[in-house]
Every structure is written in C-alpha cells, then in structure tokens.
Residue, then its C-alpha position, 0 to 999 in steps of 0.5 A: x269693227x264697225x259694220x258697213x252701212x247698207x248701200x241704198x237700193x237702186x230700185x224699189x217697188x212703189x206700187x203693186x196692185x190692180x191697174x186703175x185703168x182696167x183692174x189687172x195686176x200691175x207694178x210700179x218700180x222706181x229705178x235708177x235711184x243711185x245710178x241714173x238713166x243714161x239718156x241724151x235728152x233727159x239727162x241723169x234722172x231716176x225713173x218710174x216704170x209701170x208694167x203688167x206684174x204678171x206678163x212680160x212687157x214684150x208679150x203685153x205689147x204684142x197681145x194688147x195687155x199693155x192697155x192696163x198701163x197705157x190705156x188707149x194711147x194711140x202710140x201703142x203697138x196695138x194702135x199706130x206703134x210710134x211710142x218712143x219707149x223701147x220695151x225690148x231691152x231696158x223695160x224687159x231688164x227691169x221686169x226680169x230683175x223684178x221677177x228675180x226679186x231684186x226690188x224690195x218694197x219701198x216708199x217715197x223716202x227712197x226717192x228723196x234719198x236719190x240725188x236725181x230729179x224724177x221721171x214719172x212714167x218712163x213707161x206707162x201712164x201715171x193714171x194707171x196707178x191710183x191717184x193717192x199713190x201719185x199724189x204722195x209721190x208728187x207732193x213728196x217731190x214738191x216739198x223737197x223741191x225736187x224736179x220731175x217730168x210726167x206725161x199723161x195720155x188718158x188726160x180726157x178721162x183720168x182723174x183730172x187732179x193729175x193735171x196739177x202734176x202731169x202734162x197732157x200728151x197730145x198728138x195734134x194741135x187740136x188735141x193741145x187746144x182741147x187739153x188747154x180748155x180742160x185745164x191741162x198743160x199740153x206736151x205736143x209731139x207733132x210734125x216738124x213743120x207744125x212747130x212754128x204754128x204751135x208756137x204762134x198759138x202760145x206753146x213753147x218749144x222744148x229747149x233741148x236740141x239733138x247734138x247740141x250739148x249747150x241746150x238743157x236736158x229734162x233733168x235741168x229744165x223743170x217745165x214738164x211738171x203739169x200745173x205745178x211748174x212755174x211755166x204756164x204755157x204748154x210745150x211742143x216738140x217734133x216727134x222723136x224716137x227710133x226712125x221707124x217709130x217716127x215714120x209710123x207717126x207720120x203715116x198715122x197723121x197722113x191716114x188721119x188727114x185722108x179720113x178728114x178729107x173724105 
C-alpha cells in the first residue's frame, strides 16, 4: 500500500526572535499558503502576519506593546486608531493557532510551494523582522517571479535597503514627497478629495475600485513591490477600511490641519 503524501502546510513560522524595532519577542507567520485569504481588495494571496510572540494581539494593541511590530505608526490604536487591520478576529485566530502548536518552523521553500502571490506585513511592519530575513523572502519571490505587496511605515528610520522591496506608507502628500526624495515609492492613503492632486504630482491611483469586479486586485496588479516593481511612480488611494476607522483618519487630518493653522 502506498503511503499518503503529507499535505502541504497552510502556515509556517518564518521568523521567531527579537523585534528589530525594540528587541522584544515577535513571531512572523506565513499563512494562507494553501487556502488563500478572502479579501475583495487583495484577492487570493498568501500572507505574512507579524505579531508579538508573548502577548495576545488585542492586548498588545490596548497596552501599546504592538510598538514591537508597528513601530510609531500613526494608525495604531495607541495613536489615531485608523489602521484597517481588524486584530480582534483574523489576527487573533492566527495567534491562538500558533499558541496551540499548529505552525511548524518553515522556510522560504514553503512560500514557493504556494500557488498564490504574497502579501508581506498583512499585520506588522516588514522592518520589525531583521533585514536579512526580509531579503531572503523577497529575493526568493523575485527569483521565482512571484508577485508580492509590502508596505513600511517606519520608512524614515528603518534599514533603507527595504525600499527595494517595500512601499513607504504615507498619510499626507507631504509625506509622499519626502519619501520620494529618500528613494522610496510611496503608497499614499489620503482624503478622497486629495487623490487628483496626488495624481497631478505624479502618483498613480490604485486601479482597484470597490464593487467593480472588472478592476484588478492586489494579487493581479504587482505595482506595490517597492523599487523592484516595473512601475516607478508611487501609488495613491482614498483611505479605506471600517467606517469608524476612516472617520478616525479624517479626524486625525482635521486635527493636524488645525495645528498648522494655529
């Protein structure tokens, strides 16, 4: 009788160790390797989730311990709380599965076995893990001609070599211009009325349109892979996510505007 071949893992640990941001314990788990994410905007993708290894992600956001993976990102709950990531359910599920021993230690070979493109930092900044780990992930994807997305909020202070593989996450047009001056391609989340101005400054609008199945998803697009992309311009998109998160972003921008006026 022939033995059954072991089914490929749907998730593996790619990094476990100190955060490159503050030295506290984190873990980076590649998930959805077999069964891809179900997200209308991104489409079917494998994804990398970076979490505190020792603290439940919901608790980490409440106490500010998510700084180990998110750095000083203004979208954190401890700051303006407009991050589109819903930590309460999907991220928490991965954390519980990890604590129950469901994710073995893996390697970039596991990414190659997956048929899906790769979403780096579904939760957490790429710069939270050592650059050498990131470099192995991205060069493996590049060599296999697999597409990816990656977004970095600590672009001003992180290892600048990440600009080859990741977009600079920006909240204002001024941020985007600064990122460009530093050699990054920006991904600008902005107010809807600012999109046209950003386009006039040379940014391309994200081609995805909500409720329009004819527009490409992230899994098809391949424009958000830093300077490795064939596209040299930055990307702009109206801020998105749950309604209350979008409202928090708008309030943050209004407060910033008032501070400038004063």
